[in-house]
C-alpha positions as CSV (number, residue, x, y, z in Angstrom):
1,M,129.5,69.0,148.6
2,S,130.1,65.4,149.6
3,A,132.5,63.2,147.7
4,A,130.8,61.2,144.9
5,A,128.5,58.6,146.2
6,R,128.7,54.9,145.2
7,T,125.3,54.1,144.0
8,L,123.3,50.9,143.4
9,R,120.0,51.1,141.6
10,V,117.5,48.4,142.5
11,P,114.6,48.6,140.0
12,G,111.2,48.1,141.5
13,R,112.5,48.2,145.1
14,H,112.0,51.1,147.4
15,G,114.5,51.4,150.2
16,Y,113.4,51.6,153.9
17,A,116.5,50.8,156.0
18,A,120.2,50.5,155.6
19,E,122.7,49.2,158.2
20,F,126.5,48.7,158.0
21,S,127.8,45.4,159.3
22,P,129.6,45.8,162.7
23,Y,132.1,43.1,161.6
24,L,133.0,43.5,157.9
25,P,134.2,46.9,156.6
26,G,132.1,48.0,153.7
27,R,129.3,45.4,154.0
28,L,125.8,46.9,154.0
29,A,122.4,45.5,154.5
30,C,119.3,47.2,153.0
31,A,115.7,46.3,153.6
32,A,113.3,47.3,150.7
33,A,109.8,46.8,149.5
34,Q,107.9,46.8,146.2
35,H,105.3,49.4,145.5
36,Y,106.5,51.8,148.2
37,G,105.6,49.2,150.8
38,I,101.9,49.4,150.2
39,A,101.6,46.0,148.4
40,G,103.9,43.3,147.0
41,C,107.0,41.5,148.3
42,G,110.2,42.6,150.0
43,T,113.9,42.2,149.4
44,L,116.9,42.0,151.8
45,L,120.1,43.1,149.9
46,I,123.6,42.4,151.3
47,L,126.0,44.7,149.5
48,D,129.8,44.9,149.4
49,Q,132.0,47.7,148.2
50,N,134.8,47.6,145.7
51,E,136.8,50.0,143.6
52,S,134.1,50.2,140.9
53,G,131.2,50.7,143.3
54,L,128.6,48.5,145.1
55,R,127.9,44.9,144.2
56,V,125.2,42.6,145.5
57,F,126.7,39.8,147.6
58,R,123.4,38.2,148.5
59,S,119.7,38.9,147.9
60,F,116.8,37.4,149.8
61,E,113.1,37.7,149.0
62,W,110.1,37.8,151.4
63,N,106.4,37.7,150.5
64,D,105.7,41.1,152.2
65,G,107.5,44.4,152.3
66,L,110.6,44.6,154.5
67,F,110.8,47.8,156.6
68,D,113.8,47.5,158.9
69,V,117.0,45.5,159.3
70,T,119.7,45.0,162.0
71,W,122.8,42.8,162.3
72,S,123.4,40.3,165.0
73,E,126.0,41.4,167.5
74,N,127.3,37.9,168.1
75,N,127.4,36.4,164.6
76,E,128.7,38.2,161.6
77,H,126.5,36.3,159.1
78,V,123.1,36.8,160.9
79,L,120.5,39.6,160.4
80,V,117.0,40.2,161.4
81,T,114.3,42.0,159.3
82,C,110.7,43.0,160.0
83,S,107.9,43.1,157.5
84,G,104.4,44.4,156.9
85,D,102.9,41.0,157.8
86,G,103.9,41.6,161.4
87,S,106.7,39.0,161.5
88,L,110.4,39.0,162.0
89,Q,112.8,37.0,159.8
90,L,116.2,35.7,160.8
91,W,118.6,35.4,157.8
92,D,122.1,33.9,157.4
93,T,124.3,35.5,154.7
94,A,126.4,32.3,154.6
95,K,123.4,30.5,153.1
96,A,121.8,31.3,149.8
97,A,118.3,30.3,151.0
98,G,116.4,31.7,153.8
99,P,115.1,32.7,156.2
100,L,116.5,30.6,159.1
101,Q,113.5,31.3,161.2
102,V,110.3,33.4,161.2
103,Y,108.9,34.9,164.4
104,K,105.2,35.9,164.3
105,E,105.0,37.9,167.6
106,H,104.8,41.4,166.6
107,T,106.6,44.1,168.5
108,Q,108.0,41.7,171.1
109,E,111.5,41.3,172.3
110,W,112.9,37.8,171.7
111,D,115.9,35.5,171.8
112,P,116.5,33.4,168.7
113,T,117.7,30.5,170.9
114,V,114.5,30.4,172.7
115,G,112.2,30.7,169.7
116,K,109.5,32.9,171.3
117,S,109.4,36.3,173.0
118,L,111.0,36.7,176.4
119,C,109.0,39.8,177.5
120,T,106.1,41.9,176.3
121,F,106.1,45.7,177.0
122,R,102.8,47.5,176.9
123,G,102.1,51.2,177.5
124,H,102.3,53.0,174.2
125,E,98.9,54.2,172.9
126,S,99.7,54.2,169.1
127,V,102.1,52.6,166.6
128,I,105.7,52.1,167.8
129,Y,108.0,53.3,165.0
130,S,111.5,52.9,166.5
131,T,113.3,51.1,169.3
132,I,117.0,51.2,170.4
133,W,119.0,49.4,173.0
134,S,121.0,51.5,175.3
135,P,124.7,51.1,174.5
136,H,125.5,51.8,178.2
137,I,122.9,50.2,180.4
138,P,122.3,46.4,180.0
139,G,118.6,45.5,179.5
140,C,117.5,49.1,178.9
141,F,115.9,50.3,175.7
142,A,114.0,53.3,174.3
143,S,111.0,53.4,172.0
144,A,109.4,56.2,169.9
145,S,105.7,56.2,169.0
146,G,102.9,57.8,167.2
147,D,101.5,58.7,170.6
148,Q,104.1,61.5,170.6
149,T,106.2,60.0,173.5
150,L,109.7,58.6,174.0
151,R,109.7,55.8,176.5
152,I,112.5,54.2,178.4
153,W,112.0,50.5,179.5
154,D,113.9,48.0,181.6
155,V,113.7,44.3,180.8
156,K,114.1,43.4,184.4
157,S,110.8,45.2,185.4
158,T,108.9,44.9,182.0
159,G,107.3,48.2,183.0
160,V,108.0,51.7,181.6
161,R,110.7,53.7,183.5
162,I,110.4,57.1,181.9
163,V,107.8,58.7,179.7
164,V,108.9,61.7,177.7
165,P,106.2,63.8,175.9
166,A,108.8,64.6,173.4
167,H,106.9,66.2,170.5
168,Q,103.3,67.3,169.6
169,A,103.5,65.1,166.6
170,E,104.2,61.4,165.8
171,I,107.8,60.4,166.6
172,L,109.3,58.2,163.8
173,S,112.8,57.7,165.1
174,C,115.1,57.8,168.2
175,D,118.7,57.0,168.9
176,W,120.9,56.8,172.0
177,C,124.2,58.8,172.2
178,K,127.2,56.5,172.2
179,Y,129.1,58.9,174.5
180,N,126.5,59.8,177.1
181,E,124.2,57.3,178.8
182,N,121.6,60.0,179.6
183,L,121.3,61.5,176.1
184,L,118.8,60.5,173.4
185,V,117.5,62.2,170.3
186,T,114.1,62.0,168.7
187,G,113.0,62.9,165.1
188,A,109.3,63.6,164.4
189,V,106.7,64.5,161.9
190,D,106.9,68.1,163.1
191,C,110.3,68.3,161.2
192,S,112.3,68.8,164.4
193,L,115.0,66.8,166.1
194,R,115.2,67.1,169.9
195,G,117.7,65.9,172.4
196,W,116.7,64.6,175.8
197,D,118.7,64.3,179.0
198,L,117.0,61.5,181.0
199,R,118.0,63.2,184.3
200,N,115.6,66.1,183.4
201,V,113.1,65.5,180.6
202,R,110.9,68.6,181.1
203,Q,112.7,70.4,178.3
204,P,114.8,69.2,175.4
205,V,118.6,70.0,175.7
206,F,118.7,70.8,172.1
207,E,116.4,71.3,169.1
208,L,117.5,71.1,165.5
209,L,115.4,72.7,162.8
210,G,115.9,72.7,159.1
211,H,114.1,69.7,157.6
212,T,110.9,70.7,155.7
213,Y,109.0,67.3,156.0
214,A,108.8,64.5,158.5
215,I,112.1,63.1,159.9
216,R,112.2,59.4,159.1
217,R,115.5,58.3,160.9
218,V,118.1,59.8,163.1
219,K,121.5,58.4,164.1
220,F,124.2,59.5,166.4
221,S,127.8,59.4,165.2
222,P,129.9,56.5,166.6
223,F,133.0,58.7,166.4
224,H,131.9,62.2,167.5
225,A,130.1,62.8,170.7
226,S,128.0,65.7,169.5
227,V,127.5,64.8,165.8
228,L,124.3,63.2,164.4
229,A,122.6,62.6,161.1
230,S,119.0,62.6,160.0
231,C,117.1,61.8,156.9
232,S,113.7,62.9,155.9
233,Y,110.7,62.8,153.6
234,D,112.1,66.1,152.2
235,F,114.6,63.9,150.3
236,S,117.6,65.1,152.2
237,V,120.2,63.9,154.7
238,R,121.4,66.5,157.1
239,F,124.5,66.4,159.4
240,W,124.5,68.3,162.7
241,N,126.7,69.2,165.6
242,F,124.3,70.1,168.4
243,S,127.2,71.7,170.4
244,N,127.7,74.4,167.8
245,P,125.9,77.8,167.8
246,D,125.1,77.0,164.1
247,P,124.5,73.3,164.4
248,L,123.8,72.3,160.7
249,L,127.1,71.0,159.3
250,E,126.0,69.8,155.9
251,T,122.9,69.0,153.7
252,V,123.1,66.2,151.2
253,E,120.4,66.2,148.5
254,H,121.1,63.3,146.2
255,H,117.8,61.5,146.3
256,T,114.7,62.2,144.4
257,E,112.2,60.6,146.7
258,F,111.5,60.0,150.5
259,T,114.9,59.1,152.2
260,C,114.1,56.4,154.7
261,G,117.3,54.5,155.5
262,L,120.4,56.0,157.1
263,D,123.5,54.6,158.9
264,L,127.0,55.7,159.9
265,S,129.7,53.2,159.6
266,L,131.3,51.8,162.7
267,Q,134.5,51.0,160.8
268,S,135.1,54.3,158.9
269,P,134.7,57.7,160.7
270,T,133.6,59.3,157.4
271,Q,131.4,56.8,155.7
272,V,127.6,57.0,155.5
273,A,125.0,54.9,153.8
274,D,121.4,55.8,152.9
275,C,118.5,54.5,150.8
276,A,115.3,56.0,149.5
277,W,112.1,55.4,147.6
278,D,113.9,56.4,144.3
279,E,115.2,52.8,144.1
280,T,118.8,53.7,145.0
281,I,121.2,52.9,147.8
282,K,124.2,55.2,148.2
283,I,127.4,55.1,150.3
284,Y,129.4,58.3,150.5
285,D,131.7,60.4,152.6
286,P,130.3,63.8,153.7
287,I,132.9,66.5,153.8
288,C,131.8,67.5,157.3
289,L,132.8,64.1,158.8
290,A,136.3,64.4,157.3
291,M,136.9,67.5,159.3
292,P,137.3,67.8,163.1
293,A,133.9,68.0,164.8
């Protein structure tokens, strides 16, 4: 059983994404939507931790549901969200009003100093659910799609480099291992997590089974080379060590609705945040992360 979670309830807002600040210990961003994201507006919440729990440092509203969020890596105050109207929003936590800018070029890579997309990447045959920059190879990123493929791209060529038929189901999430430039993980509607070595993608290098509904998000640990976490529509968060014969380390079941957002702190080796459709955001320390991997 994990240590007690610090919980913030946000009435009328259903959580879709959570991400720790890479700069400020304990600061967390959460993207949320009204009415489960089907209709209504969205909210970006910036939270801080203190001894008594979680408090809202800043809250921003948008006229459509917010479904993902990420922090800038060169400005501690800046974040980007994406919404159901197909736009990206650039926010500044140092300012009470926002957003700073809105970009209406859906699914396109962009530079906020340019004001428009730099490149457009085409090839997927269905909705793209997840993208992740390689932490090892400049200009290289991966994408996961409803077309059941994981694809690797290079901004220098704008064409797809590798196509991996990773699942026989929609892939909702992917992540890149922080310790191995060739290793990625995918999470899919078929309830499985699969690891892929880009040097040979004919077979997964691992498969993790245990979730009972679609896997919404997967994240590699920043501190342990073979540890990852996943959250699911089965309301659970699971922690895994894919190098173990019995890879499931811990199952956390503290939500009562679809668990959509998940992140592992870059500052604390044991701290995890998640959010769900049950209108709660939680920060906690799973027991398995406090023990040697």
